[in-house]
C-alpha positions as CSV (number, residue, x, y, z in Angstrom):
1,X,-33.2,14.2,-80.2
2,X,-29.5,11.9,-79.8
3,X,-28.6,13.8,-76.7
4,X,-32.5,13.6,-75.2
5,X,-31.8,9.9,-75.8
6,X,-28.6,9.6,-74.1
7,X,-30.2,11.5,-71.3
8,X,-33.0,8.8,-71.1
9,X,-30.6,6.4,-71.3
10,X,-28.6,7.6,-68.3
11,X,-31.7,7.9,-66.0
12,X,-32.7,4.8,-66.9
13,X,-29.3,3.0,-66.4
14,X,-29.4,5.3,-62.7
15,X,-32.5,3.6,-61.6
16,X,-31.9,0.4,-62.8
17,X,-28.5,0.0,-60.7
18,X,-30.0,1.6,-57.8
19,X,-32.7,-1.6,-57.8
20,X,-29.5,-3.9,-57.4
21,X,-28.2,-1.7,-54.5
22,X,-25.1,-0.3,-56.0
23,X,-25.7,3.0,-55.2
24,X,-23.3,4.0,-53.1
25,X,-22.3,6.8,-50.6
26,X,-23.5,9.1,-48.7
27,X,-24.1,11.6,-51.9
28,X,-25.5,8.4,-53.8
29,X,-22.5,8.4,-56.2
30,X,-23.3,5.4,-58.3
31,X,-20.8,2.8,-59.8
32,X,-19.9,3.6,-63.5
33,X,-20.1,6.8,-63.3
34,X,-18.1,9.7,-63.9
35,X,-15.8,10.2,-60.5
36,X,-17.9,7.1,-58.8
37,X,-14.6,5.0,-59.8
38,X,-12.4,7.2,-57.9
39,X,-14.4,7.5,-54.7
40,X,-14.3,3.6,-54.3
41,X,-10.7,3.0,-55.0
42,X,-10.4,5.7,-51.8
43,X,-13.1,4.5,-49.6
44,X,-11.3,1.1,-50.5
45,X,-7.8,2.2,-49.2
46,X,-8.7,3.6,-46.3
47,X,-10.7,0.3,-45.2
48,X,-7.2,-1.3,-45.8
49,X,-5.7,1.3,-43.6
50,X,-8.6,1.2,-41.0
51,X,-6.2,-0.5,-38.6
52,X,-3.5,1.9,-38.9
53,X,-3.7,4.6,-36.1
54,X,-4.0,8.0,-37.3
55,X,-1.5,10.1,-35.3
56,X,-3.5,13.5,-35.1
57,X,-6.8,11.4,-34.5
58,X,-8.7,11.3,-31.2
59,X,-10.7,8.4,-30.0
60,X,-14.1,8.6,-29.6
61,X,-15.0,8.2,-26.0
62,X,-16.4,4.7,-26.1
63,X,-13.3,3.8,-27.6
64,X,-10.9,5.7,-25.0
65,X,-7.9,3.5,-24.2
66,X,-7.6,1.8,-20.8
67,X,-5.5,3.7,-18.0
68,X,-2.7,1.0,-17.5
69,X,-1.7,0.6,-14.4
70,X,0.9,1.6,-12.1
71,X,2.2,-2.1,-11.3
72,X,1.4,-5.3,-11.7
73,X,-1.6,-6.1,-10.3
74,X,-1.5,-8.6,-7.8
75,X,-4.1,-12.0,-7.3
76,X,-4.9,-12.5,-3.8
77,X,-3.0,-16.0,-3.8
78,X,-2.6,-15.7,0.2
79,X,-6.4,-17.1,0.3
80,X,-5.9,-20.0,-1.1
81,X,-2.7,-21.0,1.6
82,X,-3.9,-23.3,4.8
83,X,-1.2,-24.2,6.5
84,X,0.0,-20.7,8.1
85,X,0.3,-21.0,11.4
86,X,-2.6,-19.4,13.3
87,X,-0.4,-16.3,14.5
88,X,0.9,-15.5,11.4
89,X,-0.3,-12.0,10.0
90,X,2.2,-11.4,7.3
91,X,3.2,-13.7,4.2
92,X,5.2,-14.1,1.4
93,X,4.5,-15.7,-1.9
94,X,6.8,-16.9,-4.2
95,X,6.1,-18.8,-7.2
96,X,6.4,-19.7,-11.1
97,X,4.7,-21.1,-14.0
98,X,5.9,-24.0,-13.7
99,X,8.7,-26.5,-12.0
100,X,11.6,-25.6,-14.2
101,X,11.4,-21.9,-14.6
102,X,13.8,-19.8,-12.8
103,X,11.8,-16.5,-13.4
104,X,8.9,-16.0,-10.5
105,X,6.7,-13.3,-8.4
106,X,7.3,-12.5,-5.3
107,X,3.6,-11.3,-3.4
108,X,3.6,-9.7,0.0
109,X,0.2,-9.8,1.9
110,X,-0.8,-8.6,5.3
111,X,-3.6,-10.0,7.3
112,X,-6.5,-7.8,8.8
113,X,-9.8,-8.4,10.3
114,X,-9.1,-12.1,9.4
115,X,-8.4,-11.3,5.7
116,X,-5.3,-10.9,3.7
117,X,-4.7,-8.0,1.3
118,X,-1.9,-7.2,-0.8
119,X,0.7,-4.7,1.2
120,X,2.3,-4.2,-2.2
121,X,2.2,-4.7,-6.5
122,X,4.1,-8.2,-7.2
123,X,7.4,-8.1,-8.0
124,X,9.6,-10.0,-10.3
125,X,11.9,-12.7,-8.9
126,X,14.7,-14.6,-10.0
127,X,14.7,-18.2,-8.6
128,X,17.3,-21.3,-8.5
129,X,19.0,-22.1,-12.2
130,X,17.0,-25.1,-12.1
131,X,13.4,-23.3,-10.6
132,X,11.8,-25.2,-8.0
133,X,12.2,-28.6,-6.4
134,X,10.1,-30.4,-3.8
135,X,13.4,-32.6,-2.5
136,X,16.4,-30.0,-2.6
137,X,19.9,-31.1,-2.1
138,X,23.4,-29.5,-1.3
139,X,24.6,-27.9,-4.7
140,X,21.7,-29.0,-7.2
141,X,21.0,-25.0,-7.9
142,X,17.1,-25.5,-7.3
143,X,14.5,-23.4,-4.3
144,X,13.0,-25.6,-2.2
145,X,9.6,-25.6,-2.3
146,X,7.3,-25.0,0.9
147,X,6.2,-23.0,4.0
148,X,9.5,-21.3,6.2
149,X,10.1,-18.6,8.3
150,X,12.8,-16.0,8.3
151,X,15.8,-16.1,10.7
152,X,16.3,-13.8,13.6
153,X,18.5,-11.5,12.1
154,X,19.2,-10.3,8.6
155,X,22.7,-9.0,7.4
156,X,23.9,-6.7,4.4
157,X,27.3,-5.2,3.0
158,X,25.4,-1.9,3.7
159,X,24.2,-0.2,6.7
160,X,21.2,-1.4,7.9
161,X,18.7,0.4,5.8
162,X,15.7,0.8,8.3
163,X,14.5,-3.2,8.9
164,X,12.6,-4.4,12.3
165,X,15.0,-7.5,12.7
166,X,17.9,-7.3,14.2
167,X,20.6,-6.5,11.5
168,X,24.6,-7.1,11.4
169,X,26.6,-5.1,8.8
170,X,29.0,-8.1,7.4
171,X,32.3,-7.3,8.2
172,X,35.6,-9.4,6.5
173,X,35.6,-13.3,7.5
174,X,31.7,-13.3,7.7
175,X,30.9,-16.4,6.1
176,X,27.8,-18.8,5.8
177,X,29.1,-22.1,6.6
178,X,28.1,-24.7,3.5
179,X,30.4,-27.4,4.5
180,X,28.4,-30.5,5.8
181,X,30.8,-32.0,7.1
182,X,31.2,-29.2,9.9
183,X,28.9,-28.9,13.2
184,X,27.8,-25.5,12.1
185,X,26.6,-26.4,8.4
186,X,23.7,-24.3,7.3
187,X,24.9,-21.2,9.8
188,X,26.0,-17.9,10.0
189,X,29.8,-18.3,11.0
190,X,32.9,-15.8,12.0
191,X,35.9,-16.8,11.3
192,X,38.6,-18.9,9.1
193,X,36.8,-20.6,5.8
194,X,34.6,-23.7,7.1
195,X,35.4,-25.1,3.8
196,X,33.5,-27.2,1.2
197,X,30.9,-24.2,-0.6
198,X,31.2,-22.2,2.1
199,X,30.5,-18.3,0.7
200,X,32.1,-15.2,1.9
201,X,29.1,-13.3,2.6
202,X,31.3,-9.6,2.5
203,X,32.6,-10.3,-0.5
204,X,29.6,-11.0,-2.2
205,X,28.4,-8.2,-3.7
206,X,25.6,-6.5,-5.1
207,X,23.8,-9.8,-4.0
208,X,24.4,-9.8,-0.5
209,X,23.9,-5.8,0.2
210,X,20.9,-6.6,1.9
211,X,19.3,-10.6,2.7
212,X,16.8,-12.3,4.9
213,X,17.6,-16.0,5.7
214,X,14.6,-18.3,4.8
215,X,14.8,-20.7,7.3
216,X,15.3,-23.7,4.9
217,X,16.5,-27.2,6.3
218,X,17.3,-24.9,9.6
219,X,17.6,-26.4,12.0
220,X,19.6,-29.0,10.5
221,X,17.9,-32.2,9.5
222,X,20.3,-35.2,8.3
223,X,20.2,-36.4,4.8
224,X,22.2,-38.1,2.6
225,X,22.9,-36.5,0.3
226,X,22.4,-33.0,2.2
227,X,19.8,-31.2,1.9
228,X,21.0,-28.4,1.1
229,X,22.0,-24.3,3.0
230,X,22.0,-20.9,2.4
231,X,18.6,-20.0,0.8
232,X,18.6,-16.1,1.4
233,X,15.9,-13.4,0.1
234,X,18.8,-11.4,-1.8
235,X,19.5,-8.8,-4.6
236,X,19.0,-9.9,-7.5
237,X,21.9,-9.4,-10.7
238,X,20.1,-8.7,-14.0
239,X,19.9,-11.2,-16.4
240,X,21.4,-14.1,-13.8
241,X,18.9,-16.5,-11.9
242,X,20.7,-17.6,-8.6
243,X,22.3,-21.1,-7.0
244,X,18.3,-21.5,-5.2
245,X,18.0,-18.1,-3.4
246,X,15.2,-16.3,-4.0
247,X,16.3,-12.7,-5.9
248,X,14.7,-9.0,-6.5
249,X,16.1,-5.8,-7.8
250,X,17.4,-4.0,-4.8
251,X,14.5,-1.2,-4.5
252,X,12.0,-4.2,-4.0
253,X,13.9,-6.0,-1.3
254,X,14.5,-2.7,0.6
255,X,10.6,-2.5,0.6
256,X,10.1,-5.7,1.5
257,X,12.7,-6.1,4.2
258,X,11.6,-2.8,5.8
259,X,8.1,-4.5,5.7
260,X,8.7,-7.7,7.6
261,X,7.6,-7.4,11.1
262,X,9.1,-10.2,13.7
263,X,5.5,-9.9,15.9
264,X,3.6,-11.0,12.5
265,X,5.0,-14.2,12.5
266,X,5.6,-13.9,8.7
267,X,6.2,-16.9,6.7
268,X,7.1,-17.4,3.4
269,X,5.8,-19.9,0.9
270,X,7.7,-21.2,-2.6
271,X,6.4,-23.2,-4.9
272,X,5.0,-23.3,-8.3
273,X,1.6,-21.7,-8.5
274,X,-0.4,-24.5,-9.9
275,X,0.9,-26.3,-6.3
276,X,0.0,-22.8,-3.4
277,X,-3.5,-25.2,-2.6
278,X,-0.5,-28.0,-1.1
279,X,0.0,-25.1,1.9
């Protein structure tokens, strides 16, 4: 009789607990019955570990991870530009998150059918140590903002990588004249040291293995202090900013230099991303 009473009491307990919503699990396990505590503890443990991936588990089709792009996606900043010459069909956009940063990106665009389309994925670039500046002066370690053409000759310590521009392989006593007191300020010069901060191009490796001249302050505009000189698109040195140039890893630079076509009247636009609409 006592056993019968205990069984009846257990049944009533189950029914009462079910009515209160404490019956859990697919098998209707009851909290408080033998084995239920262990089951609930195990489930709590699984819940706490839900954010830890299981190496052998395969994601369901609805949760498959998105494939990573091969390169950094290029936004169409060229479409924001308003001051490019009408016959320009190639443009390079160098931008950063603000004026004071020495890291940025370079994007290249070609124009077809009136529309700008990316030529490559966006490339990481290094800028002057003190970032962009609207009013650059000689020696201030900034990269000038603005829109510029490229010089008619590209240069390099190494041989011509296959560019469409004229190319000069550097030799001893090839300088970039950065002496404001001379008539040849901000131009290529072969001969004795022009003085000032002039650069020995043939000795500056790896930066000048290949480079293009950005026509900033070319022709020179008289100013006091001088507006600056020797702004190039050249090879970067890992972990280092520049004295005002734009620098890319060598493989990216060669790709860009080969792409540039003088017949396309290319331009380079340099500015913080927030300022591109000015150009």
